[in-house]
Biopython code that builds the backbone (N, CA, C, O; Angstrom):
import numpy as np
from Bio.PDB.StructureBuilder import StructureBuilder

atoms = [
    (1, "UNK", "N", (110.638, 105.127, 192.047)),
    (1, "UNK", "CA", (110.025, 106.097, 192.937)),
    (1, "UNK", "C", (109.786, 105.428, 194.277)),
    (1, "UNK", "O", (109.246, 104.322, 194.308)),
    (2, "UNK", "N", (110.166, 106.049, 195.389)),
    (2, "UNK", "CA", (109.947, 105.447, 196.691)),
    (2, "UNK", "C", (108.460, 105.408, 197.019)),
    (2, "UNK", "O", (107.692, 106.272, 196.596)),
    (3, "UNK", "N", (108.078, 104.411, 197.765)),
    (3, "UNK", "CA", (106.671, 104.331, 198.134)),
    (3, "UNK", "C", (106.388, 105.262, 199.305)),
    (3, "UNK", "O", (107.264, 105.543, 200.123)),
    (4, "UNK", "N", (105.161, 105.727, 199.365)),
    (4, "UNK", "CA", (104.700, 106.576, 200.452)),
    (4, "UNK", "C", (103.517, 105.862, 201.064)),
    (4, "UNK", "O", (102.558, 105.516, 200.376)),
    (5, "UNK", "N", (103.594, 105.648, 202.358)),
    (5, "UNK", "CA", (102.501, 104.940, 203.031)),
    (5, "UNK", "C", (101.401, 105.920, 203.411)),
    (5, "UNK", "O", (101.657, 107.007, 203.930)),
    (6, "UNK", "N", (100.174, 105.503, 203.137)),
    (6, "UNK", "CA", (99.023, 106.301, 203.547)),
    (6, "UNK", "C", (98.748, 106.022, 205.013)),
    (6, "UNK", "O", (99.412, 105.187, 205.627)),
    (7, "UNK", "N", (97.764, 106.723, 205.577)),
    (7, "UNK", "CA", (97.443, 106.515, 206.984)),
    (7, "UNK", "C", (96.992, 105.085, 207.245)),
    (7, "UNK", "O", (97.116, 104.592, 208.367)),
    (8, "UNK", "N", (96.469, 104.414, 206.222)),
    (8, "UNK", "CA", (96.052, 103.017, 206.396)),
    (8, "UNK", "C", (97.220, 102.052, 206.228)),
    (8, "UNK", "O", (97.064, 100.847, 206.426)),
    (9, "UNK", "N", (98.404, 102.583, 205.859)),
    (9, "UNK", "CA", (99.578, 101.739, 205.706)),
    (9, "UNK", "C", (99.804, 101.264, 204.279)),
    (9, "UNK", "O", (100.803, 100.599, 204.005)),
    (10, "UNK", "N", (98.888, 101.594, 203.355)),
    (10, "UNK", "CA", (99.046, 101.166, 201.958)),
    (10, "UNK", "C", (100.138, 101.982, 201.290)),
    (10, "UNK", "O", (100.410, 103.117, 201.682)),
    (11, "UNK", "N", (100.751, 101.404, 200.295)),
    (11, "UNK", "CA", (101.788, 102.120, 199.555)),
    (11, "UNK", "C", (101.176, 102.679, 198.273)),
    (11, "UNK", "O", (101.315, 102.107, 197.193)),
    (12, "UNK", "N", (100.506, 103.795, 198.424)),
    (12, "UNK", "CA", (99.772, 104.402, 197.314)),
    (12, "UNK", "C", (100.670, 104.840, 196.177)),
    (12, "UNK", "O", (100.278, 104.724, 195.016)),
    (13, "UNK", "N", (101.839, 105.331, 196.461)),
    (13, "UNK", "CA", (102.705, 105.838, 195.400)),
    (13, "UNK", "C", (103.113, 104.729, 194.444)),
    (13, "UNK", "O", (103.156, 104.939, 193.232)),
    (14, "UNK", "N", (103.408, 103.563, 194.972)),
    (14, "UNK", "CA", (103.817, 102.469, 194.090)),
    (14, "UNK", "C", (102.674, 102.017, 193.196)),
    (14, "UNK", "O", (102.868, 101.833, 191.995)),
    (15, "UNK", "N", (101.479, 101.833, 193.766)),
    (15, "UNK", "CA", (100.387, 101.348, 192.944)),
    (15, "UNK", "C", (99.993, 102.375, 191.893)),
    (15, "UNK", "O", (99.672, 102.002, 190.765)),
    (16, "UNK", "N", (100.009, 103.652, 192.232)),
    (16, "UNK", "CA", (99.630, 104.675, 191.277)),
    (16, "UNK", "C", (100.712, 104.870, 190.229)),
    (16, "UNK", "O", (100.397, 105.026, 189.049)),
    (17, "UNK", "N", (101.974, 104.866, 190.626)),
    (17, "UNK", "CA", (103.041, 105.110, 189.666)),
    (17, "UNK", "C", (103.126, 104.002, 188.633)),
    (17, "UNK", "O", (103.557, 104.243, 187.506)),
    (18, "UNK", "N", (102.721, 102.780, 188.999)),
    (18, "UNK", "CA", (102.717, 101.687, 188.035)),
    (18, "UNK", "C", (101.711, 101.945, 186.925)),
    (18, "UNK", "O", (101.851, 101.409, 185.826)),
    (19, "UNK", "N", (100.707, 102.753, 187.196)),
    (19, "UNK", "CA", (99.652, 103.014, 186.238)),
    (19, "UNK", "C", (99.932, 104.244, 185.377)),
    (19, "UNK", "O", (99.189, 104.500, 184.431)),
    (20, "UNK", "N", (100.968, 105.003, 185.672)),
    (20, "UNK", "CA", (101.258, 106.209, 184.903)),
    (20, "UNK", "C", (101.506, 105.863, 183.445)),
    (20, "UNK", "O", (102.136, 104.854, 183.131)),
    (21, "UNK", "N", (101.010, 106.699, 182.575)),
    (21, "UNK", "CA", (101.228, 106.533, 181.144)),
    (21, "UNK", "C", (102.678, 106.895, 180.852)),
    (21, "UNK", "O", (103.033, 108.073, 180.818)),
    (22, "UNK", "N", (103.505, 105.895, 180.643)),
    (22, "UNK", "CA", (104.941, 106.124, 180.439)),
    (22, "UNK", "C", (105.196, 106.934, 179.169)),
    (22, "UNK", "O", (106.212, 107.623, 179.068)),
    (23, "UNK", "N", (104.304, 106.859, 178.224)),
    (23, "UNK", "CA", (104.464, 107.629, 176.995)),
    (23, "UNK", "C", (104.390, 109.127, 177.281)),
    (23, "UNK", "O", (105.178, 109.903, 176.739)),
    (24, "UNK", "N", (103.467, 109.527, 178.113)),
    (24, "UNK", "CA", (103.310, 110.942, 178.465)),
    (24, "UNK", "C", (104.293, 111.364, 179.537)),
    (24, "UNK", "O", (104.696, 112.526, 179.578)),
    (25, "UNK", "N", (104.684, 110.461, 180.391)),
    (25, "UNK", "CA", (105.512, 110.798, 181.547)),
    (25, "UNK", "C", (106.872, 111.380, 181.169)),
    (25, "UNK", "O", (107.448, 112.130, 181.958)),
    (26, "UNK", "N", (107.394, 111.066, 180.008)),
    (26, "UNK", "CA", (108.688, 111.598, 179.565)),
    (26, "UNK", "C", (108.566, 113.111, 179.357)),
    (26, "UNK", "O", (107.564, 113.582, 178.819)),
    (27, "UNK", "N", (109.573, 113.869, 179.779)),
    (27, "UNK", "CA", (109.514, 115.329, 179.855)),
    (27, "UNK", "C", (109.104, 116.009, 178.544)),
    (27, "UNK", "O", (108.194, 116.838, 178.556)),
    (28, "UNK", "N", (109.732, 115.691, 177.437)),
    (28, "UNK", "CA", (109.419, 116.367, 176.181)),
    (28, "UNK", "C", (108.009, 116.013, 175.725)),
    (28, "UNK", "O", (107.273, 116.884, 175.261)),
    (29, "UNK", "N", (107.626, 114.746, 175.853)),
    (29, "UNK", "CA", (106.280, 114.356, 175.422)),
    (29, "UNK", "C", (105.213, 114.969, 176.320)),
    (29, "UNK", "O", (104.146, 115.342, 175.833)),
    (30, "UNK", "N", (105.474, 115.081, 177.610)),
    (30, "UNK", "CA", (104.541, 115.766, 178.508)),
    (30, "UNK", "C", (104.416, 117.225, 178.099)),
    (30, "UNK", "O", (103.321, 117.787, 178.112)),
    (31, "UNK", "N", (105.531, 117.835, 177.737)),
    (31, "UNK", "CA", (105.510, 119.218, 177.262)),
    (31, "UNK", "C", (104.699, 119.380, 175.990)),
    (31, "UNK", "O", (103.958, 120.351, 175.840)),
    (32, "UNK", "N", (104.837, 118.434, 175.076)),
    (32, "UNK", "CA", (104.090, 118.498, 173.817)),
    (32, "UNK", "C", (102.593, 118.423, 174.074)),
    (32, "UNK", "O", (101.845, 119.282, 173.608)),
    (33, "UNK", "N", (102.142, 117.409, 174.810)),
    (33, "UNK", "CA", (100.700, 117.259, 175.034)),
    (33, "UNK", "C", (100.148, 118.397, 175.884)),
    (33, "UNK", "O", (99.007, 118.814, 175.686)),
    (34, "UNK", "N", (100.933, 118.905, 176.822)),
    (34, "UNK", "CA", (100.475, 120.034, 177.649)),
    (34, "UNK", "C", (100.318, 121.296, 176.808)),
    (34, "UNK", "O", (99.318, 122.005, 176.923)),
    (35, "UNK", "N", (101.303, 121.571, 175.965)),
    (35, "UNK", "CA", (101.231, 122.759, 175.098)),
    (35, "UNK", "C", (100.055, 122.644, 174.137)),
    (35, "UNK", "O", (99.361, 123.628, 173.880)),
    (36, "UNK", "N", (99.831, 121.449, 173.608)),
    (36, "UNK", "CA", (98.718, 121.264, 172.677)),
    (36, "UNK", "C", (97.371, 121.303, 173.385)),
    (36, "UNK", "O", (96.370, 121.682, 172.776)),
    (37, "UNK", "N", (97.323, 120.921, 174.648)),
    (37, "UNK", "CA", (96.070, 121.000, 175.407)),
    (37, "UNK", "C", (95.668, 122.455, 175.621)),
    (37, "UNK", "O", (94.483, 122.765, 175.744)),
    (38, "UNK", "N", (96.651, 123.340, 175.664)),
    (38, "UNK", "CA", (96.388, 124.761, 175.904)),
    (38, "UNK", "C", (96.183, 125.545, 174.603)),
    (38, "UNK", "O", (95.843, 126.728, 174.642)),
    (39, "UNK", "N", (96.386, 124.900, 173.462)),
    (39, "UNK", "CA", (96.265, 125.560, 172.157)),
    (39, "UNK", "C", (95.516, 124.650, 171.195)),
    (39, "UNK", "O", (95.608, 123.426, 171.293)),
    (40, "UNK", "N", (94.774, 125.245, 170.267)),
    (40, "UNK", "CA", (94.083, 124.432, 169.267)),
    (40, "UNK", "C", (95.076, 123.645, 168.424)),
    (40, "UNK", "O", (94.865, 122.467, 168.136)),
    (41, "UNK", "N", (96.153, 124.301, 168.035)),
    (41, "UNK", "CA", (97.210, 123.659, 167.267)),
    (41, "UNK", "C", (98.482, 124.475, 167.414)),
    (41, "UNK", "O", (98.445, 125.656, 167.761)),
    (42, "UNK", "N", (99.603, 123.829, 167.146)),
    (42, "UNK", "CA", (100.903, 124.499, 167.162)),
    (42, "UNK", "C", (101.737, 123.948, 166.014)),
    (42, "UNK", "O", (101.635, 122.772, 165.664)),
    (43, "UNK", "N", (102.551, 124.803, 165.441)),
    (43, "UNK", "CA", (103.455, 124.346, 164.397)),
    (43, "UNK", "C", (104.679, 123.700, 165.036)),
    (43, "UNK", "O", (104.925, 123.826, 166.235)),
    (44, "UNK", "N", (105.434, 123.007, 164.195)),
    (44, "UNK", "CA", (106.673, 122.382, 164.651)),
    (44, "UNK", "C", (107.584, 123.428, 165.290)),
    (44, "UNK", "O", (108.120, 123.214, 166.378)),
    (45, "UNK", "N", (107.755, 124.559, 164.606)),
    (45, "UNK", "CA", (108.647, 125.616, 165.107)),
    (45, "UNK", "C", (108.151, 126.176, 166.438)),
    (45, "UNK", "O", (108.949, 126.449, 167.335)),
    (46, "UNK", "N", (106.842, 126.347, 166.567)),
    (46, "UNK", "CA", (106.293, 126.861, 167.832)),
    (46, "UNK", "C", (106.551, 125.890, 168.974)),
    (46, "UNK", "O", (106.978, 126.291, 170.057)),
    (47, "UNK", "N", (106.290, 124.604, 168.726)),
    (47, "UNK", "CA", (106.554, 123.596, 169.768)),
    (47, "UNK", "C", (108.033, 123.553, 170.130)),
    (47, "UNK", "O", (108.388, 123.507, 171.308)),
    (48, "UNK", "N", (108.889, 123.567, 169.123)),
    (48, "UNK", "CA", (110.334, 123.525, 169.363)),
    (48, "UNK", "C", (110.762, 124.704, 170.235)),
    (48, "UNK", "O", (111.556, 124.540, 171.162)),
    (49, "UNK", "N", (110.239, 125.883, 169.938)),
    (49, "UNK", "CA", (110.614, 127.070, 170.704)),
    (49, "UNK", "C", (110.043, 127.041, 172.121)),
    (49, "UNK", "O", (110.722, 127.427, 173.073)),
    (50, "UNK", "N", (108.812, 126.589, 172.262)),
    (50, "UNK", "CA", (108.189, 126.491, 173.587)),
    (50, "UNK", "C", (108.975, 125.531, 174.477)),
    (50, "UNK", "O", (109.239, 125.819, 175.644)),
    (51, "UNK", "N", (109.344, 124.384, 173.903)),
    (51, "UNK", "CA", (110.010, 123.333, 174.673)),
    (51, "UNK", "C", (111.519, 123.491, 174.747)),
    (51, "UNK", "O", (112.195, 122.777, 175.488)),
    (52, "UNK", "N", (112.044, 124.444, 173.960)),
    (52, "UNK", "CA", (113.491, 124.698, 173.944)),
    (52, "UNK", "C", (114.264, 123.396, 173.690)),
    (52, "UNK", "O", (115.138, 123.012, 174.467)),
    (53, "UNK", "N", (113.922, 122.743, 172.602)),
    (53, "UNK", "CA", (114.546, 121.487, 172.243)),
    (53, "UNK", "C", (115.031, 121.540, 170.800)),
    (53, "UNK", "O", (114.780, 122.515, 170.092)),
    (54, "UNK", "N", (115.710, 120.514, 170.377)),
    (54, "UNK", "CA", (116.225, 120.471, 169.009)),
    (54, "UNK", "C", (115.167, 119.907, 168.060)),
    (54, "UNK", "O", (114.209, 119.266, 168.492)),
    (55, "UNK", "N", (115.353, 120.152, 166.780)),
    (55, "UNK", "CA", (114.447, 119.622, 165.766)),
    (55, "UNK", "C", (114.365, 118.101, 165.856)),
    (55, "UNK", "O", (113.274, 117.532, 165.839)),
    (56, "UNK", "N", (115.515, 117.448, 165.951)),
    (56, "UNK", "CA", (115.555, 115.991, 165.992)),
    (56, "UNK", "C", (114.853, 115.430, 167.209)),
    (56, "UNK", "O", (114.106, 114.458, 167.102)),
    (57, "UNK", "N", (115.081, 116.028, 168.361)),
    (57, "UNK", "CA", (114.462, 115.571, 169.602)),
    (57, "UNK", "C", (112.942, 115.713, 169.525)),
    (57, "UNK", "O", (112.206, 114.786, 169.865)),
    (58, "UNK", "N", (112.483, 116.872, 169.080)),
    (58, "UNK", "CA", (111.049, 117.098, 168.966)),
    (58, "UNK", "C", (110.434, 116.126, 167.966)),
    (58, "UNK", "O", (109.364, 115.574, 168.222)),
    (59, "UNK", "N", (111.082, 115.913, 166.853)),
    (59, "UNK", "CA", (110.569, 115.029, 165.813)),
    (59, "UNK", "C", (110.376, 113.609, 166.337)),
    (59, "UNK", "O", (109.341, 112.992, 166.088)),
    (60, "UNK", "N", (111.355, 113.092, 167.053)),
    (60, "UNK", "CA", (111.281, 111.721, 167.592)),
    (60, "UNK", "C", (110.128, 111.595, 168.582)),
    (60, "UNK", "O", (109.348, 110.646, 168.513)),
    (61, "UNK", "N", (110.022, 112.550, 169.499)),
    (61, "UNK", "CA", (108.975, 112.464, 170.524)),
    (61, "UNK", "C", (107.586, 112.688, 169.941)),
    (61, "UNK", "O", (106.633, 112.019, 170.340)),
    (62, "UNK", "N", (107.462, 113.613, 169.011)),
    (62, "UNK", "CA", (106.166, 113.862, 168.383)),
    (62, "UNK", "C", (105.711, 112.636, 167.596)),
    (62, "UNK", "O", (104.521, 112.320, 167.575)),
    (63, "UNK", "N", (106.633, 111.955, 166.959)),
    (63, "UNK", "CA", (106.287, 110.750, 166.200)),
    (63, "UNK", "C", (105.745, 109.666, 167.126)),
    (63, "UNK", "O", (104.789, 108.974, 166.775)),
    (64, "UNK", "N", (106.339, 109.512, 168.294)),
    (64, "UNK", "CA", (105.850, 108.508, 169.256)),
    (64, "UNK", "C", (104.414, 108.827, 169.683)),
    (64, "UNK", "O", (103.580, 107.929, 169.802)),
    (65, "UNK", "N", (104.137, 110.101, 169.909)),
    (65, "UNK", "CA", (102.788, 110.510, 170.295)),
    (65, "UNK", "C", (101.810, 110.312, 169.138)),
    (65, "UNK", "O", (100.659, 109.930, 169.348)),
    (66, "UNK", "N", (102.270, 110.571, 167.927)),
    (66, "UNK", "CA", (101.425, 110.362, 166.751)),
    (66, "UNK", "C", (101.107, 108.877, 166.582)),
    (66, "UNK", "O", (99.958, 108.515, 166.326)),
    (67, "UNK", "N", (102.106, 108.025, 166.723)),
    (67, "UNK", "CA", (101.910, 106.582, 166.589)),
    (67, "UNK", "C", (100.932, 106.037, 167.632)),
    (67, "UNK", "O", (100.214, 105.072, 167.372)),
    (68, "UNK", "N", (100.910, 106.658, 168.806)),
    (68, "UNK", "CA", (99.995, 106.234, 169.870)),
    (68, "UNK", "C", (98.591, 106.804, 169.683)),
    (68, "UNK", "O", (97.668, 106.438, 170.411)),
    (69, "UNK", "N", (98.431, 107.693, 168.715)),
    (69, "UNK", "CA", (97.122, 108.299, 168.475)),
    (69, "UNK", "C", (96.819, 109.472, 169.393)),
    (69, "UNK", "O", (95.668, 109.898, 169.492)),
    (70, "UNK", "N", (97.836, 109.999, 170.064)),
    (70, "UNK", "CA", (97.638, 111.124, 170.987)),
    (70, "UNK", "C", (97.710, 112.469, 170.267)),
    (70, "UNK", "O", (97.143, 113.459, 170.729)),
    (71, "UNK", "N", (98.405, 112.495, 169.145)),
    (71, "UNK", "CA", (98.631, 113.743, 168.406)),
    (71, "UNK", "C", (98.326, 113.489, 166.930)),
    (71, "UNK", "O", (98.655, 112.433, 166.390)),
    (72, "UNK", "N", (97.694, 114.470, 166.289)),
    (72, "UNK", "CA", (97.457, 114.406, 164.851)),
    (72, "UNK", "C", (98.396, 115.398, 164.182)),
    (72, "UNK", "O", (98.511, 116.543, 164.618)),
    (73, "UNK", "N", (99.057, 114.963, 163.137)),
    (73, "UNK", "CA", (100.029, 115.785, 162.424)),
    (73, "UNK", "C", (99.485, 116.090, 161.035)),
    (73, "UNK", "O", (99.023, 115.196, 160.325)),
    (74, "UNK", "N", (99.547, 117.366, 160.657)),
    (74, "UNK", "CA", (99.140, 117.800, 159.328)),
    (74, "UNK", "C", (100.336, 118.471, 158.682)),
    (74, "UNK", "O", (100.920, 119.399, 159.240)),
    (75, "UNK", "N", (100.694, 117.993, 157.501)),
    (75, "UNK", "CA", (101.827, 118.581, 156.782)),
    (75, "UNK", "C", (101.307, 119.269, 155.537)),
    (75, "UNK", "O", (100.429, 118.762, 154.839)),
    (76, "UNK", "N", (101.868, 120.435, 155.279)),
    (76, "UNK", "CA", (101.465, 121.193, 154.112)),
    (76, "UNK", "C", (102.491, 122.264, 153.803)),
    (76, "UNK", "O", (103.641, 122.198, 154.239)),
    (77, "UNK", "N", (102.050, 123.248, 153.043)),
    (77, "UNK", "CA", (102.927, 124.353, 152.680)),
    (77, "UNK", "C", (102.221, 125.666, 152.952)),
    (77, "UNK", "O", (101.006, 125.784, 152.798)),
    (78, "UNK", "N", (103.010, 126.651, 153.362)),
    (78, "UNK", "CA", (102.521, 128.013, 153.545)),
    (78, "UNK", "C", (103.569, 128.938, 152.933)),
    (78, "UNK", "O", (104.729, 128.937, 153.345)),
    (79, "UNK", "N", (103.154, 129.717, 151.956)),
    (79, "UNK", "CA", (104.091, 130.572, 151.232)),
    (79, "UNK", "C", (105.278, 129.769, 150.699)),
    (79, "UNK", "O", (106.428, 130.194, 150.801)),
    (80, "UNK", "N", (104.977, 128.604, 150.131)),
    (80, "UNK", "CA", (105.980, 127.715, 149.529)),
    (80, "UNK", "C", (106.973, 127.126, 150.530)),
    (80, "UNK", "O", (107.998, 126.569, 150.136)),
    (81, "UNK", "N", (106.678, 127.245, 151.791)),
    (81, "UNK", "CA", (107.552, 126.685, 152.827)),
    (81, "UNK", "C", (106.804, 125.551, 153.522)),
    (81, "UNK", "O", (105.603, 125.655, 153.769)),
    (82, "UNK", "N", (107.518, 124.466, 153.837)),
    (82, "UNK", "CA", (106.859, 123.359, 154.546)),
    (82, "UNK", "C", (106.329, 123.814, 155.905)),
    (82, "UNK", "O", (106.972, 124.584, 156.618)),
    (83, "UNK", "N", (105.147, 123.320, 156.239)),
    (83, "UNK", "CA", (104.544, 123.656, 157.538)),
    (83, "UNK", "C", (103.963, 122.373, 158.129)),
    (83, "UNK", "O", (103.116, 121.717, 157.522)),
    (84, "UNK", "N", (104.438, 122.032, 159.326)),
    (84, "UNK", "CA", (103.930, 120.870, 160.052)),
    (84, "UNK", "C", (103.165, 121.387, 161.255)),
    (84, "UNK", "O", (103.681, 122.171, 162.051)),
    (85, "UNK", "N", (101.924, 120.936, 161.374)),
    (85, "UNK", "CA", (101.063, 121.418, 162.451)),
    (85, "UNK", "C", (100.600, 120.231, 163.294)),
    (85, "UNK", "O", (100.312, 119.154, 162.771)),
    (86, "UNK", "N", (100.533, 120.450, 164.601)),
    (86, "UNK", "CA", (100.166, 119.402, 165.550)),
    (86, "UNK", "C", (98.905, 119.787, 166.299)),
    (86, "UNK", "O", (98.698, 120.945, 166.659)),
    (87, "UNK", "N", (98.060, 118.775, 166.525)),
    (87, "UNK", "CA", (96.844, 118.938, 167.327)),
    (87, "UNK", "C", (96.739, 117.756, 168.284)),
    (87, "UNK", "O", (97.121, 116.634, 167.951)),
    (88, "UNK", "N", (96.223, 118.023, 169.457)),
    (88, "UNK", "CA", (95.964, 116.957, 170.419)),
    (88, "UNK", "C", (94.665, 116.267, 170.018)),
    (88, "UNK", "O", (93.662, 116.938, 169.774)),
    (89, "UNK", "N", (94.670, 114.948, 169.948)),
    (89, "UNK", "CA", (93.458, 114.199, 169.603)),
    (89, "UNK", "C", (92.607, 114.013, 170.864)),
    (89, "UNK", "O", (93.097, 114.201, 171.977)),
    (90, "UNK", "N", (91.342, 113.645, 170.690)),
    (90, "UNK", "CA", (90.531, 113.340, 171.874)),
    (90, "UNK", "C", (91.170, 112.242, 172.741)),
    (90, "UNK", "O", (91.117, 112.302, 173.969)),
    (91, "UNK", "N", (91.768, 111.253, 172.092)),
    (91, "UNK", "CA", (92.456, 110.192, 172.852)),
    (91, "UNK", "C", (93.630, 110.768, 173.650)),
    (91, "UNK", "O", (93.843, 110.393, 174.803)),
    (92, "UNK", "N", (94.386, 111.674, 173.039)),
    (92, "UNK", "CA", (95.505, 112.306, 173.719)),
    (92, "UNK", "C", (95.039, 113.155, 174.891)),
    (92, "UNK", "O", (95.676, 113.173, 175.944)),
    (93, "UNK", "N", (93.928, 113.859, 174.709)),
    (93, "UNK", "CA", (93.377, 114.688, 175.786)),
    (93, "UNK", "C", (92.940, 113.807, 176.963)),
    (93, "UNK", "O", (93.195, 114.142, 178.120)),
    (94, "UNK", "N", (92.290, 112.696, 176.668)),
    (94, "UNK", "CA", (91.868, 111.773, 177.737)),
    (94, "UNK", "C", (93.085, 111.198, 178.461)),
    (94, "UNK", "O", (93.081, 111.073, 179.685)),
    (95, "UNK", "N", (94.114, 110.853, 177.710)),
    (95, "UNK", "CA", (95.332, 110.300, 178.317)),
    (95, "UNK", "C", (95.998, 111.335, 179.223)),
    (95, "UNK", "O", (96.467, 110.999, 180.310)),
    (96, "UNK", "N", (96.041, 112.588, 178.778)),
    (96, "UNK", "CA", (96.632, 113.646, 179.603)),
    (96, "UNK", "C", (95.802, 113.869, 180.861)),
    (96, "UNK", "O", (96.358, 114.027, 181.948)),
    (97, "UNK", "N", (94.485, 113.885, 180.727)),
    (97, "UNK", "CA", (93.622, 114.070, 181.898)),
    (97, "UNK", "C", (93.829, 112.950, 182.915)),
    (97, "UNK", "O", (93.914, 113.210, 184.115)),
    (98, "UNK", "N", (93.911, 111.711, 182.444)),
    (98, "UNK", "CA", (94.138, 110.566, 183.343)),
    (98, "UNK", "C", (95.499, 110.682, 184.011)),
    (98, "UNK", "O", (95.628, 110.427, 185.209)),
    (99, "UNK", "N", (96.508, 111.063, 183.248)),
    (99, "UNK", "CA", (97.861, 111.225, 183.786)),
    (99, "UNK", "C", (97.868, 112.295, 184.880)),
    (99, "UNK", "O", (98.451, 112.091, 185.945)),
    (100, "UNK", "N", (97.228, 113.424, 184.620)),
    (100, "UNK", "CA", (97.205, 114.509, 185.602)),
    (100, "UNK", "C", (96.472, 114.104, 186.873)),
    (100, "UNK", "O", (96.882, 114.483, 187.970)),
    (101, "UNK", "N", (95.400, 113.345, 186.741)),
    (101, "UNK", "CA", (94.692, 112.850, 187.929)),
    (101, "UNK", "C", (95.591, 111.934, 188.752)),
    (101, "UNK", "O", (95.608, 112.011, 189.980)),
    (102, "UNK", "N", (96.332, 111.074, 188.076)),
    (102, "UNK", "CA", (97.240, 110.175, 188.785)),
    (102, "UNK", "C", (98.342, 110.960, 189.494)),
    (102, "UNK", "O", (98.692, 110.654, 190.634)),
    (103, "UNK", "N", (98.879, 111.956, 188.826)),
    (103, "UNK", "CA", (99.924, 112.777, 189.438)),
    (103, "UNK", "C", (99.375, 113.557, 190.629)),
    (103, "UNK", "O", (100.051, 113.694, 191.648)),
    (104, "UNK", "N", (98.151, 114.067, 190.503)),
    (104, "UNK", "CA", (97.532, 114.775, 191.632)),
    (104, "UNK", "C", (97.383, 113.844, 192.824)),
    (104, "UNK", "O", (97.580, 114.261, 193.965)),
    (105, "UNK", "N", (97.038, 112.594, 192.570)),
    (105, "UNK", "CA", (96.924, 111.612, 193.649)),
    (105, "UNK", "C", (98.268, 111.381, 194.333)),
    (105, "UNK", "O", (98.348, 111.328, 195.561)),
    (106, "UNK", "N", (99.315, 111.246, 193.535)),
    (106, "UNK", "CA", (100.655, 111.076, 194.103)),
    (106, "UNK", "C", (101.062, 112.287, 194.930)),
    (106, "UNK", "O", (101.612, 112.146, 196.022)),
    (107, "UNK", "N", (100.792, 113.465, 194.410)),
    (107, "UNK", "CA", (101.147, 114.689, 195.136)),
    (107, "UNK", "C", (100.372, 114.801, 196.448)),
    (107, "UNK", "O", (100.915, 115.239, 197.463)),
    (108, "UNK", "N", (99.126, 114.411, 196.420)),
    (108, "UNK", "CA", (98.309, 114.457, 197.633)),
    (108, "UNK", "C", (98.872, 113.528, 198.705)),
    (108, "UNK", "O", (98.962, 113.905, 199.874)),
    (109, "UNK", "N", (99.248, 112.320, 198.305)),
    (109, "UNK", "CA", (99.834, 111.363, 199.253)),
    (109, "UNK", "C", (101.140, 111.919, 199.813)),
    (109, "UNK", "O", (101.397, 111.826, 201.014)),
    (110, "UNK", "N", (101.960, 112.495, 198.941)),
    (110, "UNK", "CA", (103.250, 113.040, 199.386)),
    (110, "UNK", "C", (103.046, 114.214, 200.345)),
    (110, "UNK", "O", (103.744, 114.328, 201.352)),
    (111, "UNK", "N", (102.076, 115.092, 200.023)),
    (111, "UNK", "CA", (101.798, 116.232, 200.915)),
    (111, "UNK", "C", (101.324, 115.752, 202.278)),
    (111, "UNK", "O", (101.753, 116.267, 203.310)),
    (112, "UNK", "N", (100.439, 114.766, 202.274)),
    (112, "UNK", "CA", (99.932, 114.206, 203.546)),
    (112, "UNK", "C", (101.090, 113.648, 204.373)),
    (112, "UNK", "O", (101.150, 113.842, 205.587)),
    (113, "UNK", "N", (101.993, 112.962, 203.707)),
    (113, "UNK", "CA", (103.145, 112.379, 204.418)),
    (113, "UNK", "C", (104.034, 113.485, 204.997)),
    (113, "UNK", "O", (104.534, 113.357, 206.115)),
    (114, "UNK", "N", (104.227, 114.552, 204.251)),
    (114, "UNK", "CA", (105.062, 115.663, 204.736)),
    (114, "UNK", "C", (104.409, 116.360, 205.930)),
    (114, "UNK", "O", (105.095, 116.776, 206.863)),
    (115, "UNK", "N", (103.096, 116.483, 205.897)),
    (115, "UNK", "CA", (102.386, 117.141, 206.991)),
    (115, "UNK", "C", (102.464, 116.331, 208.289)),
    (115, "UNK", "O", (102.405, 116.894, 209.382)),
    (116, "UNK", "N", (102.597, 115.020, 208.160)),
    (116, "UNK", "CA", (102.683, 114.150, 209.345)),
    (116, "UNK", "C", (104.071, 114.173, 209.970)),
    (116, "UNK", "O", (104.246, 113.733, 211.106)),
    (117, "UNK", "N", (105.057, 114.682, 209.242)),
    (117, "UNK", "CA", (106.415, 114.660, 209.786)),
    (117, "UNK", "C", (106.741, 115.951, 210.497)),
    (117, "UNK", "O", (107.845, 116.107, 211.018)),
]
sb = StructureBuilder()
sb.init_structure("model")
sb.init_model(0)
sb.init_chain("A")
sb.init_seg("    ")
for serial, (resi, resn, name, xyz) in enumerate(atoms, 1):
    if name == "N":
        sb.init_residue(resn, " ", resi, " ")
    sb.init_atom(name, np.array(xyz, "f"), 0.0, 1.0, " ", f" {name:<3s}", serial, name[0])
structure = sb.get_structure()
């Protein structure tokens, strides 16, 4: 990501982007945590349909979030059919909030730079 200089000459974009949670920053994983932040829980099929992704892709990314403690997975059966349900953990919610604050900071710096040109 190119650096953007603030009015003081600092390169805010570089310092902030280094701090971004790379786990959340990936498109599918950002979609998963965002969808779960807006819902109490979602099933595998619901997430797959929301994100318009394949079963395999969703499974890999959801597992990474689960391993990091950002998502809790519950497996069970409903009407004799397997049902996998996902919930955002408090740790995942905090990570998403921090990520969004960092992105807002980057956007603010970029907007300021555009206004000066």
